[in-house]
C-alpha positions in Angstrom: 179.4 33.7 67.0 179.7 37.1 68.7 182.7 36.1 70.7 184.5 34.6 67.7 183.7 37.7 65.6 185.3 39.8 68.3 188.3 37.6 68.9 189.2 37.1 65.2 190.6 40.7 64.6 192.7 40.4 67.7 194.0 37.0 66.5 194.9 38.5 63.1 196.7 41.4 64.8 198.6 38.9 66.9 199.6 36.8 63.9 200.6 39.9 62.0 202.6 41.1 64.9 204.4 37.7 65.2 205.3 37.7 61.5 206.4 41.3 61.7 208.7 40.5 64.6 210.1 37.5 62.8 210.7 39.6 59.7 212.5 42.3 61.6 214.5 39.7 63.5 215.5 37.9 60.3 216.5 41.3 58.8 218.9 41.8 61.6 220.6 38.4 61.4 223.7 37.7 59.5 222.9 36.2 56.1 224.8 34.7 53.2 226.7 37.2 51.0 224.5 39.1 48.5 224.4 37.6 45.1 224.5 41.0 43.4 225.7 44.5 44.2 223.9 47.8 44.1 226.0 50.5 42.4 224.8 54.0 43.1 224.2 56.1 39.9 223.2 59.7 39.3 224.4 60.4 42.9 225.0 64.1 42.1 221.4 64.6 41.0 218.5 65.1 43.4 216.2 62.2 43.0 213.8 62.3 45.9 211.0 59.7 46.0 211.5 58.1 42.6 208.7 56.0 41.3 209.6 55.0 37.7 212.2 55.1 34.9 210.7 54.7 31.5 212.4 54.6 28.1 210.1 55.9 25.3 209.8 53.8 22.1 211.4 56.4 19.8 214.9 55.1 19.5 216.4 58.0 21.4 217.6 55.9 24.3 216.4 58.7 26.7 215.6 57.6 30.2 212.8 59.5 32.0 212.8 59.4 35.8 209.5 60.2 37.4 209.5 61.5 41.0 206.5 61.3 43.3 206.3 65.0 44.0 205.6 65.6 40.3 208.9 66.1 38.5 210.0 64.1 35.5 213.7 64.3 34.7 215.6 63.1 31.6 218.6 61.4 33.0 222.0 62.2 31.5 223.9 59.6 29.5 226.7 59.9 32.0 225.7 58.2 35.3 228.2 60.5 37.1 226.9 63.8 35.7 225.6 66.4 38.0 222.6 67.8 36.1 219.4 66.4 34.5 217.0 68.1 32.2 213.5 68.8 33.7 211.0 67.4 31.3 207.9 68.2 33.4 207.2 69.7 36.8 203.7 69.2 38.3 204.8 69.9 41.9 202.9 73.3 42.0 199.6 71.5 41.6 199.4 70.4 45.2 198.7 66.7 44.3 199.0 65.5 47.9 196.9 66.0 51.0 198.8 67.0 54.2 198.4 63.4 55.4 198.9 61.7 52.0 202.5 62.4 51.0 203.5 58.7 51.5 201.4 57.5 48.6 199.8 60.5 46.8 201.4 62.4 44.0 202.7 61.3 40.6 202.2 57.5 40.5 202.8 56.6 36.9 204.1 57.6 33.4 203.8 55.7 30.1 204.7 56.7 26.5 202.3 56.0 23.6 203.5 53.1 21.5 203.7 55.5 18.6 205.4 58.2 20.6 208.0 58.7 17.9 205.2 59.9 15.6 202.7 61.6 17.9 204.8 62.6 20.9 202.0 61.6 23.3 202.6 60.4 26.8 200.3 59.6 29.8 200.4 60.3 33.5 198.7 59.0 36.6 198.5 61.3 39.6 196.3 62.3 42.5 194.4 65.5 43.0 192.4 66.9 46.0 189.0 68.4 46.6 187.7 66.1 45.5 190.3 63.4 46.1 190.7 61.5 42.9 193.2 59.6 40.7 193.7 61.4 37.3 194.7 59.7 34.1 195.8 62.3 31.5 197.5 62.8 28.2 200.2 65.4 27.3 202.3 66.1 24.3 206.1 66.5 24.3 208.1 68.9 22.2 211.7 67.7 22.2 213.0 67.4 25.7 210.1 69.4 27.2 206.5 68.4 28.0 203.8 70.9 27.0 201.5 70.9 30.1 199.1 73.2 28.3 198.4 70.3 26.0 197.0 68.2 28.9 193.8 66.2 28.1 192.2 64.5 31.0 191.0 61.0 30.1 189.7 59.6 33.3 189.1 60.7 36.9 188.6 58.0 39.6 187.1 59.1 42.9 189.1 58.1 46.0 188.1 58.1 49.6 191.5 57.7 51.4 195.0 58.8 50.7 196.4 55.3 50.5 195.9 52.1 48.5 195.1 53.7 45.2 197.9 52.1 43.1 198.4 54.4 40.1 200.9 52.5 38.0 200.2 52.6 34.2 201.6 50.6 31.3 200.9 50.0 27.7 200.3 46.4 26.7 201.5 44.6 23.6 197.9 45.2 22.3 198.5 49.0 22.3 195.9 49.6 25.1 196.7 51.4 28.3 196.4 49.3 31.5 195.8 51.1 34.8 196.3 49.6 38.3 193.9 51.0 40.9 193.9 50.0 44.6 190.8 49.5 46.8 191.2 53.0 48.3 190.6 51.5 51.7 192.7 52.1 54.8 192.3 48.4 55.9 190.2 45.3 55.3 188.5 46.6 52.1 185.9 48.1 54.5 183.7 49.4 51.7 183.9 46.1 49.8 185.1 47.9 46.7 187.5 45.3 45.2 184.7 42.8 44.4 182.2 45.5 43.4 182.3 46.0 39.6 180.2 49.1 39.8 183.3 51.1 40.8 186.8 51.4 39.3 188.8 50.9 42.5 190.3 47.6 43.4 190.7 46.8 39.7 193.0 46.6 36.7 191.5 48.8 34.0 192.1 48.8 30.2 191.3 51.6 27.9 192.0 52.6 24.3 193.7 56.1 24.3 193.2 56.4 20.5 189.4 56.1 20.8 186.8 58.7 21.7 183.6 56.8 22.1 183.6 57.0 26.0 182.9 60.5 27.2 184.7 61.7 24.1 187.9 61.0 26.0 189.0 57.4 25.2 187.7 54.1 23.9 186.6 50.8 25.4 188.4 47.9 23.8 185.7 45.7 22.2 187.1 42.6 23.9 187.1 44.0 27.4 185.3 41.5 29.6 182.5 43.9 30.5 182.7 46.0 27.3 178.9 46.2 27.1 178.7 47.9 30.5 176.0 45.5 31.8 176.4 44.8 35.5 180.0 46.0 35.5 181.8 49.1 34.3 183.3 48.6 30.8 186.8 49.9 31.7 187.4 46.9 34.1 189.8 44.2 32.8 190.3 42.3 36.1 189.2 42.7 39.7 189.7 41.6 43.3 192.9 43.7 43.7 194.1 45.3 46.9 197.0 47.7 46.0 198.8 47.0 42.8 202.4 48.3 42.7 204.6 47.2 39.9 203.1 46.2 36.6 204.9 44.9 33.5 204.5 42.7 30.4 207.1 40.2 29.4 208.0 39.0 25.9 205.6 36.2 26.2 202.7 38.6 26.8 202.3 37.6 30.5 201.0 40.5 32.5 202.9 40.6 35.9 201.2 42.6 38.7 202.5 42.7 42.3 199.7 43.2 44.8 200.6 44.6 48.3 199.1 42.5 51.1 197.7 43.5 54.4 198.4 41.3 57.4 200.0 38.1 56.2 200.7 37.6 52.5 202.3 39.5 49.6 201.5 38.3 46.1 202.5 38.3 42.4 199.8 37.6 39.8 199.6 36.9 36.1 196.6 39.0 35.2 194.0 37.5 32.8 191.1 39.2 31.1 188.1 39.0 33.4 190.1 37.4 36.2 189.0 37.7 39.9 192.1 37.8 42.1 190.2 37.3 45.3 190.7 40.3 47.5 189.1 40.7 50.0 187.6 37.3 50.1 191.2 36.1 50.1 194.7 37.5 50.9 197.1 35.7 48.7 195.7 32.2 48.1 194.0 31.9 51.5 190.7 33.0 52.9 190.9 36.5 54.5 189.7 35.8 58.1 188.3 39.3 58.6 185.7 38.9 55.8 183.0 36.6 57.0 180.7 36.5 54.0 181.5 34.1 51.2 182.0 34.5 47.5 179.2 33.2 45.2 179.3 29.5 44.4 180.2 30.2 40.8 183.1 32.6 41.7 186.4 31.5 40.2 189.2 33.1 42.3 192.6 33.0 40.7 195.6 32.1 42.8 198.8 34.2 42.8 201.6 32.6 40.8 203.8 33.4 43.8 203.4 34.7 47.3 205.5 35.2 50.4 204.4 35.7 54.0 205.2 38.5 56.4 208.0 36.5 58.0 210.0 37.2 54.8 208.9 40.7 53.9 206.2 43.2 54.5 205.3 45.1 51.3 206.0 43.9 47.8 207.4 46.1 45.0 206.9 44.5 41.6 209.4 44.6 38.8 210.0 43.1 35.4 211.4 40.1 33.6 215.1 40.8 32.9 216.4 40.4 29.4 219.7 42.4 29.5 223.2 41.2 28.9 225.2 42.3 31.9 223.8 39.8 34.3 223.4 36.5 32.3 222.5 34.5 35.4 219.4 36.6 35.8 218.2 36.3 32.2 214.5 35.4 32.1 214.0 36.0 35.8 211.4 38.3 37.3 213.2 40.9 39.4 211.2 42.2 42.4 211.6 43.1 46.0 210.2 44.2 49.4 209.9 47.9 50.2 210.0 47.6 54.0 213.0 45.2 54.4 214.9 46.2 51.3 215.1 42.7 49.8 215.5 41.9 46.1 214.7 38.5 44.6 214.8 36.8 41.2 211.8 34.6 40.5 211.8 32.0 37.8 208.5 30.4 36.5 207.8 27.9 33.9 205.0 28.5 31.3 202.5 26.5 33.3 202.9 29.1 36.2 204.9 26.7 38.3 207.6 28.2 40.4 211.1 26.9 39.5 212.9 28.8 42.2 213.0 32.2 44.0 216.5 33.4 44.7 217.3 36.1 47.3 219.8 38.4 45.5 220.2 41.2 48.0 219.2 42.4 51.5 219.7 46.0 52.4 221.9 47.1 55.3 219.7 48.1 58.2 220.0 49.9 61.5 217.7 48.4 64.2 215.3 50.8 65.9 215.6 51.5 69.6 212.1 50.3 70.1 211.8 46.6 69.1 208.3 47.2 68.0 209.4 49.7 65.4 210.7 49.0 61.9 214.5 49.3 61.3 216.1 52.1 59.3 216.7 50.5 55.9 219.3 51.9 53.5 217.5 50.8 50.3 213.7 50.7 50.2 212.8 49.7 46.6 209.9 51.7 45.0 210.4 50.3 41.5 212.6 48.0 39.4 213.0 49.4 35.9 215.0 48.6 32.8 217.4 51.3 31.6 218.0 52.0 27.9 220.4 49.1 27.8 218.0 46.8 29.4 219.9 46.7 32.7 218.2 46.7 36.1 217.7 50.0 37.9 216.5 49.9 41.5 214.7 53.1 42.7 215.0 53.8 46.3 212.5 55.7 48.4 215.3 57.3 50.4 216.2 59.3 47.2 218.7 57.1 45.3 219.0 55.3 42.1 221.1 52.1 41.9 222.1 49.7 39.1 222.4 46.0 39.8 225.9 44.8 39.1 227.9 41.6 39.8 
């Protein structure tokens, strides 16, 4: 048993290394022509580290671009314009630790369903000393946010700079959904994702209109653990590693991409009270580095789709497309891979059976001099968002915004 326990991590590293090598090799091979093009937009505007484009439900058609260092811009109507209005700038707050700039900072923005009436919007961002994820409310006045109006709803303790998620989105029920990673460097070392006494490794749901919880927000009465007995009442689903990319479609399905560790990337349809397996499982398979077993009555929910690390290395979730410019993509879930710059269109039927998964685009890449290193990738998708016309914007970690075209 001791020898097996020692060998297993080495075997996992070997398998991960093999898949990584295969993925990098595949990225460097000649493939079929891309099915779509990426057209650079807002090229004259500085858009470093973009993480979201959100259109508020107020009929204005404004497109708000959130940047990880803390700025929120209102994009101009003209995609070739050279200036954007600054709606909010949180960059002076020092949201990132010196070693945390890859994932820390501003991670999410969402507008109240009644934004047209109340001008309220919500942010998810990190803060230091102590390290935590902050969910807060602010009020807008025209094209400017009033940061003096900030009301902190929730602060979630973190123990590492990575794997905290931070995406937020309002559901069709009017509640705010919050994706929180397991705050572990690797392996879910502290076993947080299955522990419902903490808020990390979870999907949370709160009522921003309520005040019954810490006089800050409400707990929806139908939350699975609303009574707070043996689990925190904010928890909606659990067994999550690092959710990045959350959206609802017109059928009410809640799509969440969960970044994998060694072997598998996954897409889930999140259900109330669902257990999505991490770290007993990675994807739909047992996670070999966790030797204890789930309880006999545990019901672990499989992803609706997964891909292995021979195809990509870090999933970025997206949304179900319903625009008009790309009719062949209507009804498909658009998502991609951050590391290798791939974009796919996934079609599912209503019984969560995959119909097909189509590779739309693979980023141009420059191989590294060291074969063990990742290539330089032109487009590293951090988000897939709908613009005001419902068309697909691809946000690129390298500091660009693209629109998918034919």
